[in-house]
N, C-alpha and C positions, 0 to 999 in steps of 0.2 A: 231677646237681645242673643246674641249669638255666644259663644264660648270667646271666641278672640278679643268682647270688645267687654267681658268680664275684667274684673280684677278680683283674685282672689287671694285671701289673707288666713294663712296659715298659725293655728294657737295649738299650744302644749296643753294634752289633757292637765290634772293633778294641782301639786299646789304649787307651780310656777303661773295659771291661770287665773288665780289667782291676785298675784299683783301686776299682771300685765292687763289685765280689763282694765283701772284704771289710766293706762297709759291707752288703749287705745279709745277710751271713751273722751279723753283729755284730744287725742288729734280726729273729733268728730265722728271718730266710725260707732255707732250703736247700732250693735245685735236684735233681731227680734226677736219678742218677751220668752220663745220657747227655749233662748240658749240657756234662760239663767233659771228653767223648769228641771230639779233635781232626777225628775224620773224620765225624762225626754233623751231619747235614743237617736236624736236623729244626729248629725253627725254636720250635716249643712246647712247655714242658713243665712235669712236674708237682711240686710240695714238700712238703717232709712238711707243710704244712696244705691237707686236703683241698677249703679254699674257693677256693687261692690257683695262679696258672699265671703261666709268667714268660717271655713273649715279646720274640725276641733280634731284635731288627732294625736297621735304619740308622741311625745318629744322626741324623740328619736325620727320618726318618720316626719317630720315640719322639714328636718333639710332635704328627704327624699321627695317630697312633695315639691318644692321650687326650684330645686340643683333641675329636676327634668321638667318642670314650665309646666306641671300640672296647679302650681300657683305662685302667684308674682313675687307675690311680698310673705313675710313671717317672722316666727321667733323662736328664738333656739339658742340654749343653753353651748357656749363653744365648746363645752364639750363635747358636743356633738359634732361641731366642727372638726375640731381637732381629731377626732376618730375617724370618721368619712372625708375629711380634705376636699371636700367639692369644688373643681375649677370655677364651675358655672356658679357656684352663687358666693357674692359678695356681699360681706357687714358692713355698712357702712357708720353703725350705732352701738354703742354699748347702753344699754337700757341702766342697769344699774338694779339690775331686780335678779335675782335667785341668787344670791351670791355664797358660794360654798366653797370645797377645793376637792377637789380628788389630793386621795393620801394612800400611801401601803398601810395595812395593820396586820398582825400578827395577834397569835393568842400571849394573852398578857404573863403569864405562865412564862412562856420562850423568849420573853423581850428582855428581861437579866442578862439574859448569857450568851445574846442570838446578837453577832457582830456585824452588820450590813456589809459592811466597809469588803467581805470575807467571804460576799455568794458571790459563786463564779454559775454553778445553775440552779435557778430554782422553777417551780408552778406556782402558779397565782393563779386566782378564779376572780373574776373580770365581766362586766358588760363591757370594757373598754382593750377590747386584745391590740388596738395596733398602739394606742399610746402609751400601754402599759408595754409589751413590746420594747417599743424607741428608747421611754424612759430608762429600760434597763441596759439599753445597746450601749448606750451615748457612756456606761460605765465600764461597760465590757463583761456585764453581766446578759449570762442565755436564757429569757423568762419562757416558759412551757407556758401557755396561754390556754387558762382551760372559759369556755364562754358557760356565763352565767346570763338569764336574764333579770334576777333578782334574788335576793335572800342569801345572797353571797357572805354573810357573816354563820351560815352553819357549813359552811365548807370546812376549815378548818379544824371547827371539832368530829366531824365526821371523816375526817381522815382524806378528804378531797384532797386540799393543799395546805398546805401552811400560810402562805399569803392571800391578801387579798387587794385587789385594786378598786378602792368604789368612791362615793359621794359621800364627802363626810362634811355634818352643816353644825349642828352645837356635838356630834363625840356620845348622843347618850344609848345610841343604837349598837355603836363599836363594846362601849362600856356592859352594855346588857346582856349581850354575848360573849360578854369572859374578851375581849380584843381592845388592843392599844396603836396607837398611832403609831408608824413608828418611824417613816417618812412622806414630806407633802409634794404630791408630783404638780398639783399644776391651783392656779389660783381661777375659779368658776364665778362667768354673770351671762345673762342670756342677751343675745344682740336681735338688734331689730338686721335679715337678710335678706337680700333681694336677688329675684333671676338677673344673671348678666345682658342674657339676650332680651329678658324683657324690658330693662333699664337703657339698652342701647336703642328695642324700638319705640318704646314711652315713656323719654324723657324727662319731661314736664310734668308729667302726671304722676312719676314715682319720685323724683325728684324733688317733688311737693309734698308730698308724703312721707318721706323722710323725714322734710325739714319741721312738717307736724307732731311726728312722731319726736324730734330732738328738741321740739319748745315743750311737750308734754313731759317729756324724759328731764329735763334742765329750768325749765321756765325763762327758755333764754328765746 
């Protein structure tokens, strides 16, 4: 079977994968046994459907694979969709998983004496420079974004910047690193995403899978 006949489903590694797999299986897609082997280094897996493969990639990369047509369908957080804003991606379904929020945080010992309404120029460490700059620009604040891919919470204590913008779930990581949330930027959850060109060329097939995921997520 050639690539054009295959349907590739892109799934994110990490925490969201555990929440996503019950929905994938509820939709009727069962990966090969090696998918659940923690020692496996494979990134592409066959499924119980000969024409469907699963790829497992970093959360940020799911959107890129789908946007450029390397995968027809995927699961990605709307933080990723907001950051890249790919016009090639259609996100028809909020799966209601991976719930958290994007927040601005700063050292707890500064929060009491700091007034966010008086900020004019700030430096922020974040994995989300586009979302961050847009958030602050909407209120007339110029944000100098320092792009980090992880360990954002270290930045204020080491003098890299005073503020961070990062995903917050329980807030325990912020607290453990002496930070407190001072603003909420956006609510986050994971979406089913589809390549727009694939949706036009394979409408019945992809519409069918969208509906299966809808039924799995909402039991309708």
